[in-house]
PDB file of N, CA, C and O in Angstrom:
ATOM      1  N   UNK A   1     224.632  96.151 -18.535  1.00  0.00           N
ATOM      2  CA  UNK A   1     225.966  95.651 -18.327  1.00  0.00           C
ATOM      3  C   UNK A   1     226.662  96.513 -17.294  1.00  0.00           C
ATOM      4  O   UNK A   1     226.491  97.732 -17.276  1.00  0.00           O
ATOM      5  N   UNK A   2     227.422  95.903 -16.460  1.00  0.00           N
ATOM      6  CA  UNK A   2     228.261  96.615 -15.509  1.00  0.00           C
ATOM      7  C   UNK A   2     229.693  96.248 -15.846  1.00  0.00           C
ATOM      8  O   UNK A   2     230.021  95.067 -15.965  1.00  0.00           O
ATOM      9  N   UNK A   3     230.542  97.240 -16.001  1.00  0.00           N
ATOM     10  CA  UNK A   3     231.917  96.968 -16.392  1.00  0.00           C
ATOM     11  C   UNK A   3     232.908  97.537 -15.401  1.00  0.00           C
ATOM     12  O   UNK A   3     232.533  98.142 -14.396  1.00  0.00           O
ATOM     13  N   UNK A   4     234.176  97.334 -15.700  1.00  0.00           N
ATOM     14  CA  UNK A   4     235.222  97.804 -14.791  1.00  0.00           C
ATOM     15  C   UNK A   4     236.234  98.732 -15.462  1.00  0.00           C
ATOM     16  O   UNK A   4     237.164  99.198 -14.805  1.00  0.00           O
ATOM     17  N   UNK A   5     236.073  99.002 -16.734  1.00  0.00           N
ATOM     18  CA  UNK A   5     236.940  99.938 -17.450  1.00  0.00           C
ATOM     19  C   UNK A   5     236.027 100.832 -18.283  1.00  0.00           C
ATOM     20  O   UNK A   5     235.706 100.509 -19.426  1.00  0.00           O
ATOM     21  N   UNK A   6     235.611 101.953 -17.707  1.00  0.00           N
ATOM     22  CA  UNK A   6     234.558 102.787 -18.291  1.00  0.00           C
ATOM     23  C   UNK A   6     234.786 103.116 -19.759  1.00  0.00           C
ATOM     24  O   UNK A   6     233.864 102.980 -20.563  1.00  0.00           O
ATOM     25  N   UNK A   7     235.970 103.540 -20.126  1.00  0.00           N
ATOM     26  CA  UNK A   7     236.201 103.941 -21.521  1.00  0.00           C
ATOM     27  C   UNK A   7     236.043 102.765 -22.474  1.00  0.00           C
ATOM     28  O   UNK A   7     235.541 102.938 -23.585  1.00  0.00           O
ATOM     29  N   UNK A   8     236.462 101.573 -22.060  1.00  0.00           N
ATOM     30  CA  UNK A   8     236.296 100.384 -22.903  1.00  0.00           C
ATOM     31  C   UNK A   8     234.848  99.908 -22.918  1.00  0.00           C
ATOM     32  O   UNK A   8     234.343  99.457 -23.946  1.00  0.00           O
ATOM     33  N   UNK A   9     234.191 100.010 -21.776  1.00  0.00           N
ATOM     34  CA  UNK A   9     232.795  99.582 -21.684  1.00  0.00           C
ATOM     35  C   UNK A   9     231.897 100.458 -22.562  1.00  0.00           C
ATOM     36  O   UNK A   9     231.010  99.947 -23.246  1.00  0.00           O
ATOM     37  N   UNK A  10     232.124 101.767 -22.546  1.00  0.00           N
ATOM     38  CA  UNK A  10     231.345 102.675 -23.391  1.00  0.00           C
ATOM     39  C   UNK A  10     231.658 102.399 -24.862  1.00  0.00           C
ATOM     40  O   UNK A  10     230.751 102.364 -25.693  1.00  0.00           O
ATOM     41  N   UNK A  11     232.919 102.206 -25.180  1.00  0.00           N
ATOM     42  CA  UNK A  11     233.296 101.916 -26.569  1.00  0.00           C
ATOM     43  C   UNK A  11     232.646 100.629 -27.057  1.00  0.00           C
ATOM     44  O   UNK A  11     232.202 100.560 -28.203  1.00  0.00           O
ATOM     45  N   UNK A  12     232.583  99.614 -26.210  1.00  0.00           N
ATOM     46  CA  UNK A  12     231.962  98.336 -26.592  1.00  0.00           C
ATOM     47  C   UNK A  12     230.471  98.520 -26.844  1.00  0.00           C
ATOM     48  O   UNK A  12     229.935  97.979 -27.811  1.00  0.00           O
ATOM     49  N   UNK A  13     229.801  99.276 -25.985  1.00  0.00           N
ATOM     50  CA  UNK A  13     228.379  99.545 -26.191  1.00  0.00           C
ATOM     51  C   UNK A  13     228.133 100.280 -27.493  1.00  0.00           C
ATOM     52  O   UNK A  13     227.238  99.926 -28.260  1.00  0.00           O
ATOM     53  N   UNK A  14     228.929 101.297 -27.736  1.00  0.00           N
ATOM     54  CA  UNK A  14     228.792 102.062 -28.977  1.00  0.00           C
ATOM     55  C   UNK A  14     229.037 101.176 -30.196  1.00  0.00           C
ATOM     56  O   UNK A  14     228.357 101.314 -31.213  1.00  0.00           O
ATOM     57  N   UNK A  15     230.006 100.269 -30.095  1.00  0.00           N
ATOM     58  CA  UNK A  15     230.355  99.400 -31.222  1.00  0.00           C
ATOM     59  C   UNK A  15     229.198  98.494 -31.635  1.00  0.00           C
ATOM     60  O   UNK A  15     229.087  98.118 -32.802  1.00  0.00           O
ATOM     61  N   UNK A  16     228.337  98.145 -30.680  1.00  0.00           N
ATOM     62  CA  UNK A  16     227.202  97.281 -31.013  1.00  0.00           C
ATOM     63  C   UNK A  16     225.905  98.068 -31.167  1.00  0.00           C
ATOM     64  O   UNK A  16     224.836  97.485 -31.346  1.00  0.00           O
ATOM     65  N   UNK A  17     226.007  99.415 -31.095  1.00  0.00           N
ATOM     66  CA  UNK A  17     224.851 100.243 -31.394  1.00  0.00           C
ATOM     67  C   UNK A  17     223.877 100.493 -30.266  1.00  0.00           C
ATOM     68  O   UNK A  17     222.711 100.797 -30.518  1.00  0.00           O
ATOM     69  N   UNK A  18     224.325 100.371 -29.025  1.00  0.00           N
ATOM     70  CA  UNK A  18     223.420 100.657 -27.910  1.00  0.00           C
ATOM     71  C   UNK A  18     223.791 101.982 -27.251  1.00  0.00           C
ATOM     72  O   UNK A  18     224.934 102.433 -27.328  1.00  0.00           O
ATOM     73  N   UNK A  19     222.805 102.593 -26.604  1.00  0.00           N
ATOM     74  CA  UNK A  19     223.071 103.812 -25.839  1.00  0.00           C
ATOM     75  C   UNK A  19     223.835 103.432 -24.586  1.00  0.00           C
ATOM     76  O   UNK A  19     223.696 102.317 -24.083  1.00  0.00           O
ATOM     77  N   UNK A  20     224.633 104.347 -24.085  1.00  0.00           N
ATOM     78  CA  UNK A  20     225.473 104.042 -22.928  1.00  0.00           C
ATOM     79  C   UNK A  20     225.237 105.045 -21.812  1.00  0.00           C
ATOM     80  O   UNK A  20     224.851 106.188 -22.059  1.00  0.00           O
ATOM     81  N   UNK A  21     225.471 104.605 -20.583  1.00  0.00           N
ATOM     82  CA  UNK A  21     225.365 105.472 -19.417  1.00  0.00           C
ATOM     83  C   UNK A  21     226.550 105.198 -18.506  1.00  0.00           C
ATOM     84  O   UNK A  21     227.053 104.077 -18.430  1.00  0.00           O
ATOM     85  N   UNK A  22     226.981 106.238 -17.823  1.00  0.00           N
ATOM     86  CA  UNK A  22     228.091 106.123 -16.889  1.00  0.00           C
ATOM     87  C   UNK A  22     227.696 106.775 -15.577  1.00  0.00           C
ATOM     88  O   UNK A  22     227.238 107.917 -15.561  1.00  0.00           O
ATOM     89  N   UNK A  23     227.872 106.056 -14.476  1.00  0.00           N
ATOM     90  CA  UNK A  23     227.611 106.603 -13.145  1.00  0.00           C
ATOM     91  C   UNK A  23     228.924 107.209 -12.662  1.00  0.00           C
ATOM     92  O   UNK A  23     229.883 106.494 -12.369  1.00  0.00           O
ATOM     93  N   UNK A  24     228.951 108.524 -12.586  1.00  0.00           N
ATOM     94  CA  UNK A  24     230.201 109.249 -12.349  1.00  0.00           C
ATOM     95  C   UNK A  24     230.605 109.376 -10.887  1.00  0.00           C
ATOM     96  O   UNK A  24     231.782 109.566 -10.583  1.00  0.00           O
ATOM     97  N   UNK A  25     229.645 109.274  -9.986  1.00  0.00           N
ATOM     98  CA  UNK A  25     229.908 109.510  -8.558  1.00  0.00           C
ATOM     99  C   UNK A  25     230.624 110.844  -8.372  1.00  0.00           C
ATOM    100  O   UNK A  25     231.461 110.988  -7.481  1.00  0.00           O
ATOM    101  N   UNK A  26     230.287 111.830  -9.230  1.00  0.00           N
ATOM    102  CA  UNK A  26     230.848 113.165  -9.112  1.00  0.00           C
ATOM    103  C   UNK A  26     232.189 113.376  -9.798  1.00  0.00           C
ATOM    104  O   UNK A  26     232.759 114.464  -9.717  1.00  0.00           O
ATOM    105  N   UNK A  27     232.697 112.360 -10.468  1.00  0.00           N
ATOM    106  CA  UNK A  27     233.975 112.475 -11.154  1.00  0.00           C
ATOM    107  C   UNK A  27     233.775 112.938 -12.589  1.00  0.00           C
ATOM    108  O   UNK A  27     232.704 112.737 -13.160  1.00  0.00           O
ATOM    109  N   UNK A  28     234.789 113.553 -13.174  1.00  0.00           N
ATOM    110  CA  UNK A  28     234.734 113.988 -14.568  1.00  0.00           C
ATOM    111  C   UNK A  28     235.040 112.811 -15.482  1.00  0.00           C
ATOM    112  O   UNK A  28     235.845 111.943 -15.146  1.00  0.00           O
ATOM    113  N   UNK A  29     234.384 112.791 -16.649  1.00  0.00           N
ATOM    114  CA  UNK A  29     234.658 111.747 -17.656  1.00  0.00           C
ATOM    115  C   UNK A  29     236.017 112.039 -18.285  1.00  0.00           C
ATOM    116  O   UNK A  29     236.247 113.142 -18.779  1.00  0.00           O
ATOM    117  N   UNK A  30     236.905 111.068 -18.269  1.00  0.00           N
ATOM    118  CA  UNK A  30     238.235 111.254 -18.853  1.00  0.00           C
ATOM    119  C   UNK A  30     238.542 110.204 -19.905  1.00  0.00           C
ATOM    120  O   UNK A  30     239.671 110.108 -20.386  1.00  0.00           O
ATOM    121  N   UNK A  31     237.536 109.419 -20.262  1.00  0.00           N
ATOM    122  CA  UNK A  31     237.728 108.374 -21.268  1.00  0.00           C
ATOM    123  C   UNK A  31     237.705 108.957 -22.666  1.00  0.00           C
ATOM    124  O   UNK A  31     237.839 110.168 -22.847  1.00  0.00           O
ATOM    125  N   UNK A  32     237.538 108.110 -23.632  1.00  0.00           N
ATOM    126  CA  UNK A  32     237.457 108.539 -25.027  1.00  0.00           C
ATOM    127  C   UNK A  32     236.096 109.138 -25.319  1.00  0.00           C
ATOM    128  O   UNK A  32     235.723 110.153 -24.731  1.00  0.00           O
ATOM    129  N   UNK A  33     235.356 108.521 -26.219  1.00  0.00           N
ATOM    130  CA  UNK A  33     234.016 108.980 -26.574  1.00  0.00           C
ATOM    131  C   UNK A  33     233.123 108.947 -25.339  1.00  0.00           C
ATOM    132  O   UNK A  33     233.047 107.937 -24.641  1.00  0.00           O
ATOM    133  N   UNK A  34     232.455 110.055 -25.083  1.00  0.00           N
ATOM    134  CA  UNK A  34     231.613 110.158 -23.890  1.00  0.00           C
ATOM    135  C   UNK A  34     230.363 109.293 -24.019  1.00  0.00           C
ATOM    136  O   UNK A  34     229.860 109.090 -25.124  1.00  0.00           O
ATOM    137  N   UNK A  35     229.861 108.783 -22.895  1.00  0.00           N
ATOM    138  CA  UNK A  35     228.604 108.040 -22.908  1.00  0.00           C
ATOM    139  C   UNK A  35     227.427 108.959 -23.224  1.00  0.00           C
ATOM    140  O   UNK A  35     227.537 110.181 -23.132  1.00  0.00           O
ATOM    141  N   UNK A  36     226.306 108.357 -23.596  1.00  0.00           N
ATOM    142  CA  UNK A  36     225.097 109.136 -23.894  1.00  0.00           C
ATOM    143  C   UNK A  36     224.547 109.815 -22.645  1.00  0.00           C
ATOM    144  O   UNK A  36     224.051 110.940 -22.708  1.00  0.00           O
ATOM    145  N   UNK A  37     224.639 109.128 -21.516  1.00  0.00           N
ATOM    146  CA  UNK A  37     224.126 109.646 -20.248  1.00  0.00           C
ATOM    147  C   UNK A  37     225.258 109.626 -19.234  1.00  0.00           C
ATOM    148  O   UNK A  37     225.930 108.608 -19.063  1.00  0.00           O
ATOM    149  N   UNK A  38     225.468 110.754 -18.563  1.00  0.00           N
ATOM    150  CA  UNK A  38     226.387 110.805 -17.427  1.00  0.00           C
ATOM    151  C   UNK A  38     225.535 111.167 -16.229  1.00  0.00           C
ATOM    152  O   UNK A  38     224.903 112.223 -16.204  1.00  0.00           O
ATOM    153  N   UNK A  39     225.518 110.294 -15.235  1.00  0.00           N
ATOM    154  CA  UNK A  39     224.693 110.500 -14.056  1.00  0.00           C
ATOM    155  C   UNK A  39     225.557 110.414 -12.806  1.00  0.00           C
ATOM    156  O   UNK A  39     226.566 109.710 -12.786  1.00  0.00           O
ATOM    157  N   UNK A  40     225.158 111.129 -11.771  1.00  0.00           N
ATOM    158  CA  UNK A  40     225.915 111.116 -10.526  1.00  0.00           C
ATOM    159  C   UNK A  40     225.666 109.842  -9.731  1.00  0.00           C
ATOM    160  O   UNK A  40     226.560 109.344  -9.048  1.00  0.00           O
ATOM    161  N   UNK A  41     224.435 109.313  -9.823  1.00  0.00           N
ATOM    162  CA  UNK A  41     224.084 108.108  -9.062  1.00  0.00           C
ATOM    163  C   UNK A  41     223.441 107.070  -9.985  1.00  0.00           C
ATOM    164  O   UNK A  41     223.027 107.380 -11.102  1.00  0.00           O
ATOM    165  N   UNK A  42     223.371 105.861  -9.503  1.00  0.00           N
ATOM    166  CA  UNK A  42     222.723 104.799 -10.265  1.00  0.00           C
ATOM    167  C   UNK A  42     221.252 105.109 -10.487  1.00  0.00           C
ATOM    168  O   UNK A  42     220.734 104.890 -11.582  1.00  0.00           O
ATOM    169  N   UNK A  43     220.568 105.616  -9.461  1.00  0.00           N
ATOM    170  CA  UNK A  43     219.148 105.962  -9.609  1.00  0.00           C
ATOM    171  C   UNK A  43     218.948 107.041 -10.665  1.00  0.00           C
ATOM    172  O   UNK A  43     217.979 106.991 -11.422  1.00  0.00           O
ATOM    173  N   UNK A  44     219.844 108.008 -10.726  1.00  0.00           N
ATOM    174  CA  UNK A  44     219.753 109.057 -11.740  1.00  0.00           C
ATOM    175  C   UNK A  44     219.958 108.462 -13.140  1.00  0.00           C
ATOM    176  O   UNK A  44     219.273 108.853 -14.086  1.00  0.00           O
ATOM    177  N   UNK A  45     220.883 107.535 -13.271  1.00  0.00           N
ATOM    178  CA  UNK A  45     221.118 106.879 -14.568  1.00  0.00           C
ATOM    179  C   UNK A  45     219.901 106.068 -14.988  1.00  0.00           C
ATOM    180  O   UNK A  45     219.512 106.102 -16.155  1.00  0.00           O
ATOM    181  N   UNK A  46     219.298 105.345 -14.063  1.00  0.00           N
ATOM    182  CA  UNK A  46     218.109 104.550 -14.381  1.00  0.00           C
ATOM    183  C   UNK A  46     216.943 105.447 -14.787  1.00  0.00           C
ATOM    184  O   UNK A  46     216.204 105.126 -15.717  1.00  0.00           O
ATOM    185  N   UNK A  47     216.780 106.567 -14.090  1.00  0.00           N
ATOM    186  CA  UNK A  47     215.709 107.499 -14.446  1.00  0.00           C
ATOM    187  C   UNK A  47     215.925 108.061 -15.851  1.00  0.00           C
ATOM    188  O   UNK A  47     214.973 108.193 -16.620  1.00  0.00           O
ATOM    189  N   UNK A  48     217.164 108.390 -16.183  1.00  0.00           N
ATOM    190  CA  UNK A  48     217.471 108.917 -17.513  1.00  0.00           C
ATOM    191  C   UNK A  48     217.184 107.868 -18.588  1.00  0.00           C
ATOM    192  O   UNK A  48     216.664 108.189 -19.656  1.00  0.00           O
ATOM    193  N   UNK A  49     217.524 106.634 -18.298  1.00  0.00           N
ATOM    194  CA  UNK A  49     217.268 105.556 -19.258  1.00  0.00           C
ATOM    195  C   UNK A  49     215.772 105.319 -19.427  1.00  0.00           C
ATOM    196  O   UNK A  49     215.301 105.078 -20.538  1.00  0.00           O
ATOM    197  N   UNK A  50     215.026 105.387 -18.330  1.00  0.00           N
ATOM    198  CA  UNK A  50     213.573 105.178 -18.388  1.00  0.00           C
ATOM    199  C   UNK A  50     212.877 106.294 -19.149  1.00  0.00           C
ATOM    200  O   UNK A  50     211.803 106.087 -19.712  1.00  0.00           O
ATOM    201  N   UNK A  51     213.484 107.478 -19.170  1.00  0.00           N
ATOM    202  CA  UNK A  51     212.872 108.621 -19.831  1.00  0.00           C
ATOM    203  C   UNK A  51     213.091 108.627 -21.344  1.00  0.00           C
ATOM    204  O   UNK A  51     212.478 109.422 -22.056  1.00  0.00           O
ATOM    205  N   UNK A  52     213.948 107.758 -21.827  1.00  0.00           N
ATOM    206  CA  UNK A  52     214.269 107.717 -23.264  1.00  0.00           C
ATOM    207  C   UNK A  52     213.112 107.117 -24.030  1.00  0.00           C
ATOM    208  O   UNK A  52     212.613 106.048 -23.679  1.00  0.00           O
ATOM    209  N   UNK A  53     212.684 107.807 -25.082  1.00  0.00           N
ATOM    210  CA  UNK A  53     211.658 107.260 -25.964  1.00  0.00           C
ATOM    211  C   UNK A  53     212.335 106.884 -27.273  1.00  0.00           C
ATOM    212  O   UNK A  53     213.218 107.586 -27.766  1.00  0.00           O
ATOM    213  N   UNK A  54     211.906 105.784 -27.808  1.00  0.00           N
ATOM    214  CA  UNK A  54     212.535 105.291 -29.039  1.00  0.00           C
ATOM    215  C   UNK A  54     211.648 105.559 -30.221  1.00  0.00           C
ATOM    216  O   UNK A  54     212.003 105.218 -31.349  1.00  0.00           O
TER     217      UNK A  54
END
């Protein structure tokens, strides 16, 4: 999912029980509950997601 309000998007993911990632582009997270993965770039976020074992 790609969203436009990071704090709400992460909260929605958490509410349905999925792991969340945020592409920060070098910015600090200022939302509520932090995402599971904070990555500087989209490629870094995808690599982090691919590395997750369930």
